[in-house]
Backbone and ligand atoms as CSV (ligand in chain L), in Angstrom:
chain,resi,resn,atom,element,x,y,z
A,1,UNK,N,N,62.332,265.575,29.762
A,1,UNK,CA,C,61.964,264.485,30.659
A,1,UNK,C,C,60.678,263.790,30.196
A,2,UNK,N,N,59.718,264.603,29.808
A,2,UNK,CA,C,58.429,264.075,29.368
A,2,UNK,C,C,58.587,263.203,28.120
A,3,UNK,N,N,59.472,263.686,27.230
A,3,UNK,CA,C,59.738,262.971,25.970
A,3,UNK,C,C,60.328,261.582,26.235
A,4,UNK,N,N,61.279,261.527,27.225
A,4,UNK,CA,C,61.911,260.242,27.577
A,4,UNK,C,C,60.881,259.253,28.103
A,5,UNK,N,N,60.007,259.798,28.968
A,5,UNK,CA,C,58.963,258.931,29.543
A,5,UNK,C,C,58.051,258.386,28.434
A,6,UNK,N,N,57.743,259.263,27.516
A,6,UNK,CA,C,56.869,258.864,26.405
A,6,UNK,C,C,57.545,257.797,25.550
A,7,UNK,N,N,58.876,258.016,25.332
A,7,UNK,CA,C,59.619,257.063,24.503
A,7,UNK,C,C,59.653,255.685,25.189
A,8,UNK,N,N,59.930,255.665,26.493
A,8,UNK,CA,C,59.948,254.408,27.250
A,8,UNK,C,C,58.586,253.728,27.173
A,9,UNK,N,N,57.558,254.565,27.307
A,9,UNK,CA,C,56.186,254.037,27.258
A,9,UNK,C,C,55.905,253.390,25.892
A,10,UNK,N,N,56.305,254.111,24.831
A,10,UNK,CA,C,56.057,253.604,23.483
A,10,UNK,C,C,56.854,252.331,23.217
A,11,UNK,N,N,58.108,252.284,23.710
A,11,UNK,CA,C,58.942,251.083,23.532
A,11,UNK,C,C,58.326,249.887,24.253
A,12,UNK,N,N,57.820,250.165,25.478
A,12,UNK,CA,C,57.188,249.084,26.246
A,12,UNK,C,C,55.985,248.533,25.501
A,13,UNK,N,N,55.187,249.439,24.954
A,13,UNK,CA,C,54.005,249.011,24.188
A,13,UNK,C,C,54.428,248.160,22.995
A,14,UNK,N,N,55.493,248.625,22.319
A,14,UNK,CA,C,55.985,247.914,21.137
A,14,UNK,C,C,56.436,246.494,21.500
A,15,UNK,N,N,57.196,246.387,22.610
A,15,UNK,CA,C,57.685,245.063,23.051
A,15,UNK,C,C,56.506,244.164,23.413
A,16,UNK,N,N,55.541,244.744,24.122
A,16,UNK,CA,C,54.363,243.953,24.512
A,16,UNK,C,C,53.597,243.457,23.284
A,17,UNK,N,N,53.610,244.270,22.233
A,17,UNK,CA,C,52.933,243.855,21.003
A,17,UNK,C,C,53.716,242.776,20.277
A,18,UNK,N,N,55.060,242.854,20.373
A,18,UNK,CA,C,55.908,241.903,19.644
A,18,UNK,C,C,55.902,240.520,20.283
A,19,UNK,N,N,55.771,240.448,21.602
A,19,UNK,CA,C,55.820,239.147,22.282
A,19,UNK,C,C,54.723,238.198,21.771
A,20,UNK,N,N,53.473,238.631,21.765
A,20,UNK,CA,C,52.468,237.697,21.224
A,20,UNK,C,C,52.673,237.397,19.746
A,21,UNK,N,N,53.216,238.355,18.993
A,21,UNK,CA,C,53.458,238.128,17.567
A,21,UNK,C,C,54.475,237.002,17.386
A,22,UNK,N,N,55.522,237.005,18.211
A,22,UNK,CA,C,56.544,235.961,18.147
A,22,UNK,C,C,55.920,234.621,18.492
A,23,UNK,N,N,55.123,234.620,19.539
A,23,UNK,CA,C,54.486,233.361,19.954
A,23,UNK,C,C,53.598,232.821,18.842
A,24,UNK,N,N,52.897,233.714,18.190
A,24,UNK,CA,C,52.010,233.271,17.124
A,24,UNK,C,C,52.817,232.628,16.001
A,25,UNK,N,N,53.956,233.237,15.680
A,25,UNK,CA,C,54.800,232.703,14.620
A,25,UNK,C,C,55.273,231.301,14.984
A,26,UNK,N,N,55.608,231.119,16.289
A,26,UNK,CA,C,56.106,229.812,16.705
A,26,UNK,C,C,55.042,228.722,16.610
A,27,UNK,N,N,53.801,229.063,16.885
A,27,UNK,CA,C,52.778,228.020,16.815
A,27,UNK,C,C,52.220,227.871,15.394
A,28,UNK,N,N,52.584,228.822,14.562
A,28,UNK,CA,C,52.054,228.810,13.202
A,28,UNK,C,C,52.497,227.569,12.424
A,29,UNK,N,N,53.777,227.189,12.565
A,29,UNK,CA,C,54.320,226.072,11.772
A,29,UNK,C,C,53.659,224.732,12.098
A,30,UNK,N,N,53.532,224.343,13.396
A,30,UNK,CA,C,52.819,223.090,13.685
A,30,UNK,C,C,51.379,223.095,13.181
A,31,UNK,N,N,50.716,224.262,13.223
A,31,UNK,CA,C,49.343,224.332,12.719
A,31,UNK,C,C,49.319,224.033,11.224
A,32,UNK,N,N,50.288,224.615,10.507
A,32,UNK,CA,C,50.365,224.362,9.065
A,32,UNK,C,C,50.582,222.881,8.794
A,33,UNK,N,N,51.461,222.259,9.580
A,33,UNK,CA,C,51.757,220.842,9.396
A,33,UNK,C,C,50.505,220.004,9.622
A,34,UNK,N,N,49.694,220.435,10.620
A,34,UNK,CA,C,48.476,219.718,10.939
A,34,UNK,C,C,47.494,219.817,9.772
A,35,UNK,N,N,47.418,221.019,9.180
A,35,UNK,CA,C,46.506,221.229,8.059
A,35,UNK,C,C,46.936,220.415,6.848
A,36,UNK,N,N,48.246,220.292,6.663
A,36,UNK,CA,C,48.752,219.519,5.529
A,36,UNK,C,C,48.448,218.038,5.718
A,37,UNK,N,N,48.254,217.625,6.976
A,37,UNK,CA,C,47.943,216.229,7.265
A,37,UNK,C,C,49.146,215.332,7.067
A,38,UNK,N,N,48.885,214.058,6.958
A,38,UNK,CA,C,49.992,213.108,6.844
A,38,UNK,C,C,50.306,212.815,5.389
A,39,UNK,N,N,49.718,213.575,4.466
A,39,UNK,CA,C,49.929,213.253,3.059
A,39,UNK,C,C,51.171,213.932,2.492
A,40,UNK,N,N,51.901,214.667,3.324
A,40,UNK,CA,C,53.146,215.272,2.868
A,40,UNK,C,C,54.335,214.683,3.614
A,41,UNK,N,N,55.449,214.609,2.919
A,41,UNK,CA,C,56.619,213.948,3.474
A,41,UNK,C,C,57.859,214.592,2.854
A,42,UNK,N,N,58.954,214.629,3.617
A,42,UNK,CA,C,60.185,215.241,3.119
A,42,UNK,C,C,60.920,214.243,2.217
A,43,UNK,N,N,61.016,214.514,0.908
A,43,UNK,CA,C,61.627,213.530,0.001
A,43,UNK,C,C,63.107,213.278,0.284
A,44,UNK,N,N,63.778,214.220,0.948
A,44,UNK,CA,C,65.210,214.047,1.206
A,44,UNK,C,C,65.485,213.166,2.421
A,45,UNK,N,N,64.448,212.936,3.250
A,45,UNK,CA,C,64.659,212.166,4.485
A,45,UNK,C,C,63.972,210.806,4.448
A,46,UNK,N,N,63.489,210.393,3.261
A,46,UNK,CA,C,62.657,209.191,3.175
A,46,UNK,C,C,63.260,207.953,3.811
A,47,UNK,N,N,64.492,207.619,3.437
A,47,UNK,CA,C,65.088,206.367,3.917
A,47,UNK,C,C,65.629,206.519,5.331
A,48,UNK,N,N,65.663,207.742,5.836
A,48,UNK,CA,C,66.345,208.008,7.107
A,48,UNK,C,C,65.400,208.093,8.291
A,49,UNK,N,N,64.237,208.695,8.094
A,49,UNK,CA,C,63.334,208.916,9.223
A,49,UNK,C,C,61.900,208.949,8.735
A,50,UNK,N,N,60.973,208.718,9.660
A,50,UNK,CA,C,59.553,208.839,9.346
A,50,UNK,C,C,58.969,207.569,8.776
A,51,UNK,N,N,57.785,207.728,8.205
A,51,UNK,CA,C,57.010,206.576,7.737
A,51,UNK,C,C,57.750,205.726,6.699
A,52,UNK,N,N,58.556,206.353,5.843
A,52,UNK,CA,C,59.175,205.626,4.729
A,52,UNK,C,C,60.625,205.237,5.008
A,53,UNK,N,N,60.941,205.100,6.292
A,53,UNK,CA,C,62.266,204.617,6.669
A,53,UNK,C,C,62.378,203.161,6.183
A,54,UNK,N,N,63.587,202.745,5.852
A,54,UNK,CA,C,63.829,201.463,5.182
A,54,UNK,C,C,63.048,200.261,5.745
A,55,UNK,N,N,63.108,200.060,7.072
A,55,UNK,CA,C,62.486,198.838,7.614
A,55,UNK,C,C,60.968,198.948,7.776
A,56,UNK,N,N,60.400,200.052,7.318
A,56,UNK,CA,C,58.939,200.198,7.344
A,56,UNK,C,C,58.338,199.954,5.951
A,57,UNK,N,N,59.207,199.723,4.962
A,57,UNK,CA,C,58.729,199.514,3.596
A,57,UNK,C,C,58.286,198.064,3.420
A,58,UNK,N,N,57.305,197.857,2.569
A,58,UNK,CA,C,56.786,196.519,2.339
A,58,UNK,C,C,55.367,196.400,2.859
A,59,UNK,N,N,54.978,195.189,3.186
A,59,UNK,CA,C,53.590,194.898,3.557
A,59,UNK,C,C,53.448,194.762,5.066
A,60,UNK,N,N,52.497,195.488,5.614
A,60,UNK,CA,C,52.202,195.427,7.047
A,60,UNK,C,C,50.815,194.822,7.204
A,61,UNK,N,N,50.680,193.905,8.152
A,61,UNK,CA,C,49.393,193.261,8.376
A,61,UNK,C,C,48.591,194.076,9.396
A,62,UNK,N,N,47.330,194.348,9.088
A,62,UNK,CA,C,46.482,195.101,10.022
A,62,UNK,C,C,45.551,194.145,10.769
A,63,UNK,N,N,45.088,194.586,11.931
A,63,UNK,CA,C,44.251,193.738,12.790
A,63,UNK,C,C,42.939,193.344,12.091
A,64,UNK,N,N,42.449,194.203,11.180
A,64,UNK,CA,C,41.156,193.932,10.534
A,64,UNK,C,C,41.286,193.022,9.301
A,65,UNK,N,N,42.470,192.459,9.065
A,65,UNK,CA,C,42.649,191.541,7.936
A,65,UNK,C,C,43.151,192.220,6.677
A,66,UNK,N,N,43.125,193.534,6.665
A,66,UNK,CA,C,43.663,194.255,5.506
A,66,UNK,C,C,45.185,194.381,5.657
A,67,UNK,N,N,45.830,194.818,4.598
A,67,UNK,CA,C,47.271,195.076,4.685
A,67,UNK,C,C,47.564,196.497,4.213
A,68,UNK,N,N,48.653,197.061,4.736
A,68,UNK,CA,C,49.121,198.366,4.281
A,68,UNK,C,C,50.467,198.154,3.614
A,69,UNK,N,N,50.594,198.696,2.394
A,69,UNK,CA,C,51.847,198.549,1.651
A,69,UNK,C,C,52.495,199.922,1.519
A,70,UNK,N,N,53.757,200.012,1.909
A,70,UNK,CA,C,54.488,201.272,1.751
A,70,UNK,C,C,55.625,201.072,0.761
A,71,UNK,N,N,55.713,201.988,-0.205
A,71,UNK,CA,C,56.725,201.894,-1.263
A,71,UNK,C,C,57.336,203.255,-1.548
A,72,UNK,N,N,58.553,203.218,-2.059
A,72,UNK,CA,C,59.192,204.438,-2.564
A,72,UNK,C,C,59.498,204.228,-4.043
A,73,UNK,N,N,59.151,205.202,-4.857
A,73,UNK,CA,C,59.535,205.193,-6.270
A,73,UNK,C,C,60.719,206.139,-6.403
A,74,UNK,N,N,61.743,205.695,-7.069
A,74,UNK,CA,C,62.905,206.562,-7.279
A,74,UNK,C,C,63.597,206.158,-8.570
A,75,UNK,N,N,64.375,207.064,-9.127
A,75,UNK,CA,C,65.061,206.766,-10.385
A,75,UNK,C,C,66.076,205.637,-10.146
A,76,UNK,N,N,65.976,204.446,-10.692
A,76,UNK,CA,C,64.908,204.002,-11.569
A,76,UNK,C,C,64.386,202.669,-11.056
A,77,UNK,N,N,63.844,202.694,-9.874
A,77,UNK,CA,C,63.324,201.451,-9.297
A,77,UNK,C,C,62.219,201.749,-8.277
A,78,UNK,N,N,61.536,200.689,-7.909
A,78,UNK,CA,C,60.562,200.775,-6.823
A,78,UNK,C,C,61.138,199.997,-5.638
A,79,UNK,N,N,60.999,200.543,-4.447
A,79,UNK,CA,C,61.474,199.867,-3.234
A,79,UNK,C,C,60.267,199.614,-2.336
A,80,UNK,N,N,59.996,198.343,-1.944
A,80,UNK,CA,C,60.678,197.135,-2.390
A,80,UNK,C,C,60.351,196.835,-3.858
A,81,UNK,N,N,61.201,196.021,-4.432
A,81,UNK,CA,C,61.070,195.689,-5.850
A,81,UNK,C,C,59.865,194.765,-6.074
A,82,UNK,N,N,59.565,193.949,-5.065
A,82,UNK,CA,C,58.442,193.017,-5.176
A,82,UNK,C,C,57.617,193.067,-3.897
A,83,UNK,N,N,56.306,193.205,-4.072
A,83,UNK,CA,C,55.373,193.347,-2.952
A,83,UNK,C,C,54.577,192.048,-2.817
A,84,UNK,N,N,54.390,191.608,-1.595
A,84,UNK,CA,C,53.625,190.390,-1.342
A,84,UNK,C,C,52.311,190.768,-0.654
A,85,UNK,N,N,51.184,190.360,-1.231
A,85,UNK,CA,C,49.888,190.645,-0.598
A,85,UNK,C,C,48.988,189.409,-0.651
A,86,UNK,N,N,48.066,189.284,0.319
A,86,UNK,CA,C,47.144,188.147,0.286
A,86,UNK,C,C,45.964,188.426,-0.653
A,87,UNK,N,N,45.515,187.388,-1.339
A,87,UNK,CA,C,44.362,187.530,-2.237
A,87,UNK,C,C,43.107,187.823,-1.415
A,88,UNK,N,N,42.246,188.644,-1.969
A,88,UNK,CA,C,40.949,188.908,-1.352
A,88,UNK,C,C,40.958,189.869,-0.179
A,89,UNK,N,N,42.111,190.418,0.167
A,89,UNK,CA,C,42.185,191.363,1.298
A,89,UNK,C,C,42.344,192.786,0.776
A,90,UNK,N,N,41.725,193.749,1.463
A,90,UNK,CA,C,41.953,195.143,1.067
A,90,UNK,C,C,43.427,195.514,1.241
A,91,UNK,N,N,43.964,196.196,0.239
A,91,UNK,CA,C,45.370,196.631,0.269
A,91,UNK,C,C,45.377,198.160,0.275
A,92,UNK,N,N,45.877,198.735,1.364
A,92,UNK,CA,C,46.003,200.195,1.427
A,92,UNK,C,C,47.419,200.539,0.973
A,93,UNK,N,N,47.527,201.100,-0.219
A,93,UNK,CA,C,48.855,201.438,-0.751
A,93,UNK,C,C,49.218,202.867,-0.393
A,94,UNK,N,N,50.431,203.043,0.121
A,94,UNK,CA,C,50.973,204.375,0.416
A,94,UNK,C,C,52.336,204.453,-0.259
A,95,UNK,N,N,52.444,205.337,-1.220
A,95,UNK,CA,C,53.678,205.412,-2.012
A,95,UNK,C,C,54.096,206.859,-2.204
A,96,UNK,N,N,55.395,207.091,-2.178
A,96,UNK,CA,C,55.909,208.439,-2.409
A,96,UNK,C,C,57.151,208.346,-3.292
A,97,UNK,N,N,57.646,209.494,-3.720
A,97,UNK,CA,C,58.814,209.516,-4.601
A,97,UNK,C,C,59.989,210.194,-3.915
A,98,UNK,N,N,61.183,209.679,-4.195
A,98,UNK,CA,C,62.396,210.270,-3.632
A,98,UNK,C,C,62.966,211.351,-4.544
A,99,UNK,N,N,62.476,211.435,-5.785
A,99,UNK,CA,C,63.089,212.387,-6.710
A,99,UNK,C,C,62.086,213.001,-7.700
A,100,UNK,N,N,61.831,212.302,-8.788
A,100,UNK,CA,C,61.010,212.874,-9.854
A,100,UNK,C,C,59.559,212.405,-9.754
A,101,UNK,N,N,58.750,212.832,-10.717
A,101,UNK,CA,C,57.371,212.338,-10.802
A,101,UNK,C,C,57.404,210.972,-11.486
A,102,UNK,N,N,56.776,210.006,-10.845
A,102,UNK,CA,C,56.687,208.651,-11.399
A,102,UNK,C,C,55.220,208.235,-11.378
A,103,UNK,N,N,54.955,207.033,-11.897
A,103,UNK,CA,C,53.642,206.442,-11.684
A,103,UNK,C,C,53.828,204.942,-11.537
A,104,UNK,N,N,52.970,204.361,-10.726
A,104,UNK,CA,C,53.002,202.902,-10.566
A,104,UNK,C,C,51.813,202.369,-11.343
A,105,UNK,N,N,52.109,201.758,-12.486
A,105,UNK,CA,C,51.034,201.292,-13.358
A,105,UNK,C,C,50.970,199.777,-13.343
A,106,UNK,N,N,49.751,199.247,-13.337
A,106,UNK,CA,C,49.559,197.804,-13.372
A,106,UNK,C,C,49.416,197.390,-14.824
A,107,UNK,N,N,50.401,196.641,-15.294
A,107,UNK,CA,C,50.462,196.308,-16.714
A,107,UNK,C,C,49.268,195.459,-17.117
A,108,UNK,N,N,48.770,195.732,-18.318
A,108,UNK,CA,C,47.591,195.035,-18.809
A,108,UNK,C,C,46.309,195.717,-18.371
A,109,UNK,N,N,46.433,196.790,-17.590
A,109,UNK,CA,C,45.260,197.561,-17.179
A,109,UNK,C,C,45.547,199.047,-17.441
A,110,UNK,N,N,44.529,199.865,-17.289
A,110,UNK,CA,C,44.725,201.311,-17.431
A,110,UNK,C,C,45.016,201.941,-16.078
A,111,UNK,N,N,45.066,201.097,-15.031
A,111,UNK,CA,C,45.172,201.636,-13.680
A,111,UNK,C,C,46.591,202.058,-13.340
A,112,UNK,N,N,46.741,203.269,-12.841
A,112,UNK,CA,C,48.057,203.711,-12.377
A,112,UNK,C,C,47.904,204.700,-11.224
A,113,UNK,N,N,48.942,204.732,-10.404
A,113,UNK,CA,C,48.967,205.640,-9.254
A,113,UNK,C,C,50.071,206.661,-9.502
A,114,UNK,N,N,49.710,207.935,-9.563
A,114,UNK,CA,C,50.694,209.003,-9.771
A,114,UNK,C,C,51.490,209.213,-8.487
A,115,UNK,N,N,52.783,209.405,-8.629
A,115,UNK,CA,C,53.646,209.573,-7.460
A,115,UNK,C,C,54.521,210.815,-7.634
A,116,UNK,N,N,54.490,211.708,-6.650
A,116,UNK,CA,C,55.299,212.931,-6.718
A,116,UNK,C,C,56.152,213.064,-5.465
A,117,UNK,N,N,57.352,213.640,-5.598
A,117,UNK,CA,C,58.164,213.858,-4.400
A,117,UNK,C,C,57.467,214.839,-3.455
A,118,UNK,N,N,57.486,214.554,-2.174
A,118,UNK,CA,C,56.880,215.442,-1.179
A,118,UNK,C,C,55.464,215.068,-0.819
A,119,UNK,N,N,54.844,214.193,-1.616
A,119,UNK,CA,C,53.446,213.820,-1.355
A,119,UNK,C,C,53.316,212.310,-1.207
A,120,UNK,N,N,52.383,211.898,-0.372
A,120,UNK,CA,C,52.086,210.471,-0.250
A,120,UNK,C,C,50.843,210.195,-1.083
A,121,UNK,N,N,50.980,209.329,-2.082
A,121,UNK,CA,C,49.820,208.917,-2.874
A,121,UNK,C,C,49.207,207.700,-2.212
A,122,UNK,N,N,47.874,207.702,-2.140
A,122,UNK,CA,C,47.180,206.565,-1.531
A,122,UNK,C,C,46.286,205.901,-2.552
A,123,UNK,N,N,46.197,204.605,-2.468
A,123,UNK,CA,C,45.277,203.877,-3.343
A,123,UNK,C,C,44.728,202.686,-2.576
A,124,UNK,N,N,43.476,202.383,-2.843
A,124,UNK,CA,C,42.839,201.211,-2.230
A,124,UNK,C,C,42.733,200.133,-3.300
A,125,UNK,N,N,43.405,199.021,-3.053
A,125,UNK,CA,C,43.439,197.945,-4.040
A,125,UNK,C,C,42.902,196.661,-3.422
A,126,UNK,N,N,42.512,195.755,-4.272
A,126,UNK,CA,C,42.150,194.412,-3.813
A,126,UNK,C,C,42.330,193.452,-4.984
A,127,UNK,N,N,43.044,192.369,-4.742
A,127,UNK,CA,C,43.298,191.385,-5.790
A,127,UNK,C,C,42.492,190.134,-5.471
A,128,UNK,N,N,41.545,189.794,-6.325
A,128,UNK,CA,C,40.677,188.646,-6.063
A,128,UNK,C,C,41.430,187.331,-6.243
A,129,UNK,N,N,42.306,187.302,-7.253
A,129,UNK,CA,C,42.974,186.043,-7.591
A,129,UNK,C,C,44.466,186.100,-7.317
A,130,UNK,N,N,44.997,184.956,-6.887
A,130,UNK,CA,C,46.439,184.848,-6.684
A,130,UNK,C,C,47.132,184.933,-8.041
A,131,UNK,N,N,48.359,185.409,-8.030
A,131,UNK,CA,C,49.113,185.516,-9.287
A,131,UNK,C,C,50.159,186.606,-9.184
A,132,UNK,N,N,50.965,186.695,-10.229
A,132,UNK,CA,C,52.006,187.726,-10.266
A,132,UNK,C,C,51.552,188.856,-11.177
A,133,UNK,N,N,51.538,190.052,-10.656
A,133,UNK,CA,C,51.120,191.220,-11.432
A,133,UNK,C,C,52.335,192.098,-11.693
A,134,UNK,N,N,52.610,192.342,-12.962
A,134,UNK,CA,C,53.749,193.187,-13.323
A,134,UNK,C,C,53.342,194.646,-13.223
A,135,UNK,N,N,54.246,195.448,-12.693
A,135,UNK,CA,C,53.987,196.886,-12.632
A,135,UNK,C,C,55.164,197.618,-13.278
A,136,UNK,N,N,54.920,198.821,-13.709
A,136,UNK,CA,C,55.972,199.602,-14.353
A,136,UNK,C,C,55.690,201.079,-14.137
A,137,UNK,N,N,56.729,201.883,-14.268
A,137,UNK,CA,C,56.547,203.330,-14.213
A,137,UNK,C,C,55.993,203.775,-15.565
A,138,UNK,N,N,54.893,204.533,-15.534
A,138,UNK,CA,C,54.300,204.982,-16.789
A,138,UNK,C,C,54.377,206.495,-16.935
A,139,UNK,N,N,55.323,207.089,-16.205
A,139,UNK,CA,C,55.550,208.533,-16.316
A,139,UNK,C,C,57.023,208.708,-16.650
A,140,UNK,N,N,57.329,209.278,-17.807
A,140,UNK,CA,C,58.743,209.379,-18.197
A,140,UNK,C,C,59.530,210.143,-17.128
A,141,UNK,N,N,60.557,209.486,-16.572
A,141,UNK,CA,C,61.271,210.077,-15.441
A,141,UNK,C,C,62.769,210.161,-15.666
A,142,UNK,N,N,63.229,209.840,-16.883
A,142,UNK,CA,C,64.657,209.967,-17.163
A,142,UNK,C,C,65.180,208.779,-17.950
A,143,UNK,N,N,66.507,208.723,-18.082
A,143,UNK,CA,C,67.160,207.746,-18.961
A,143,UNK,C,C,66.810,206.300,-18.629
A,144,UNK,N,N,66.644,205.971,-17.352
A,144,UNK,CA,C,66.392,204.576,-16.973
A,144,UNK,C,C,64.930,204.241,-16.822
A,145,UNK,N,N,64.058,205.164,-17.266
A,145,UNK,CA,C,62.610,204.998,-17.077
A,145,UNK,C,C,62.100,203.652,-17.573
A,146,UNK,N,N,62.573,203.221,-18.742
A,146,UNK,CA,C,62.012,202.019,-19.364
A,146,UNK,C,C,62.346,200.741,-18.600
A,147,UNK,N,N,63.324,200.818,-17.711
A,147,UNK,CA,C,63.698,199.639,-16.922
A,147,UNK,C,C,63.066,199.684,-15.529
A,148,UNK,N,N,62.259,200.704,-15.274
A,148,UNK,CA,C,61.694,200.889,-13.929
A,148,UNK,C,C,60.430,200.039,-13.783
A,149,UNK,N,N,60.642,198.821,-13.324
A,149,UNK,CA,C,59.552,197.864,-13.206
A,149,UNK,C,C,59.548,197.230,-11.829
A,150,UNK,N,N,58.406,196.682,-11.448
A,150,UNK,CA,C,58.342,195.938,-10.189
A,150,UNK,C,C,57.223,194.919,-10.295
A,151,UNK,N,N,56.896,194.305,-9.183
A,151,UNK,CA,C,55.977,193.181,-9.224
A,151,UNK,C,C,55.108,193.159,-7.965
A,152,UNK,N,N,53.873,192.734,-8.132
A,152,UNK,CA,C,53.012,192.470,-6.969
A,152,UNK,C,C,52.696,190.982,-6.999
A,153,UNK,N,N,53.096,190.287,-5.952
A,153,UNK,CA,C,52.855,188.846,-5.876
A,153,UNK,C,C,51.666,188.620,-4.952
A,154,UNK,N,N,50.582,188.110,-5.525
A,154,UNK,CA,C,49.364,187.869,-4.743
A,154,UNK,C,C,49.290,186.379,-4.434
A,155,UNK,N,N,49.264,186.069,-3.130
A,155,UNK,CA,C,49.218,184.651,-2.721
A,155,UNK,C,C,47.898,184.366,-2.004
A,156,UNK,N,N,47.442,183.093,-2.031
A,156,UNK,CA,C,46.228,182.766,-1.275
A,156,UNK,C,C,46.420,183.098,0.207
A,157,UNK,N,N,45.306,183.437,0.869
A,157,UNK,CA,C,45.343,183.843,2.283
A,157,UNK,C,C,46.213,182.928,3.145
A,158,UNK,N,N,46.053,181.581,2.952
A,158,UNK,CA,C,46.761,180.634,3.829
A,158,UNK,C,C,48.256,180.543,3.520
A,159,UNK,N,N,48.684,181.161,2.431
A,159,UNK,CA,C,50.128,181.148,2.129
A,159,UNK,C,C,50.805,182.462,2.513
A,160,UNK,N,N,50.003,183.390,2.964
A,160,UNK,CA,C,50.577,184.677,3.376
A,160,UNK,C,C,51.172,184.514,4.777
A,161,UNK,N,N,52.427,184.910,4.964
A,161,UNK,CA,C,53.061,184.681,6.272
A,161,UNK,C,C,52.426,185.508,7.385
A,162,UNK,N,N,52.485,184.986,8.596
A,162,UNK,CA,C,52.013,185.749,9.755
A,162,UNK,C,C,53.105,186.767,10.089
A,163,UNK,N,N,52.754,188.036,9.968
A,163,UNK,CA,C,53.727,189.091,10.246
A,163,UNK,C,C,53.458,189.645,11.640
A,164,UNK,N,N,54.441,189.559,12.485
A,164,UNK,CA,C,54.279,190.072,13.851
A,164,UNK,C,C,54.469,191.587,13.855
A,165,UNK,N,N,54.137,192.199,14.973
A,165,UNK,CA,C,54.241,193.659,15.094
A,165,UNK,C,C,55.643,194.098,14.701
A,166,UNK,N,N,55.715,195.087,13.839
A,166,UNK,CA,C,57.017,195.618,13.428
A,166,UNK,C,C,57.603,194.888,12.220
A,167,UNK,N,N,57.076,193.708,11.897
A,167,UNK,CA,C,57.600,192.960,10.755
A,167,UNK,C,C,56.930,193.435,9.459
A,168,UNK,N,N,57.710,193.445,8.378
A,168,UNK,CA,C,57.177,193.837,7.082
A,168,UNK,C,C,57.459,192.708,6.090
A,169,UNK,N,N,56.477,192.462,5.242
A,169,UNK,CA,C,56.653,191.392,4.266
A,169,UNK,C,C,56.948,191.932,2.882
A,170,UNK,N,N,57.744,191.213,2.137
A,170,UNK,CA,C,57.880,191.425,0.704
A,170,UNK,C,C,58.087,190.053,0.104
A,171,UNK,N,N,58.387,189.941,-1.164
A,171,UNK,CA,C,58.453,188.607,-1.795
A,171,UNK,C,C,59.498,187.720,-1.151
A,172,UNK,N,N,60.529,188.287,-0.574
A,172,UNK,CA,C,61.579,187.499,0.070
A,172,UNK,C,C,61.074,186.858,1.364
A,173,UNK,N,N,59.993,187.409,1.929
A,173,UNK,CA,C,59.476,186.920,3.216
A,173,UNK,C,C,58.630,185.658,3.037
A,174,UNK,N,N,58.315,185.335,1.789
A,174,UNK,CA,C,57.439,184.186,1.564
A,174,UNK,C,C,58.203,182.876,1.676
L,1,CU,CU,CU,59.506,206.560,-15.049
């Protein structure tokens, strides 16, 4: 009889110990996500959900006069293919990859932004003069790498379209 009571007692203690352990495990994942910050993203869900969903790509106008540009690099193109930004405004670039390691390089310069699947690369850019800037992938990413090119079209402030909330600009929006 004494043994049974002891066993029940020990089982109860064990269960009581396991309950908080389970709870800790459940809160562990959101904490990890918080620590990772917003610089990580699921490469398999890019076009479907989250920040890099299709209609969020392109140029977004911010209240402070700057713009945020979101792009996806994938074999073997950049989406959107052409980015529209106003001259003289800060450009916050946020770019990620859907597959391999790529880079977004500004031709004629040494400047490039490394892009890896699962991570959001950020860059702060500003174009003083209007003009068309050619960009290309400068990280070998496969058979179509050499054709992986895109463009940044910089227009004077007064030619940049007024983008309302939720609207995104690219070269077609001009
Ligand atoms: Cu490439």
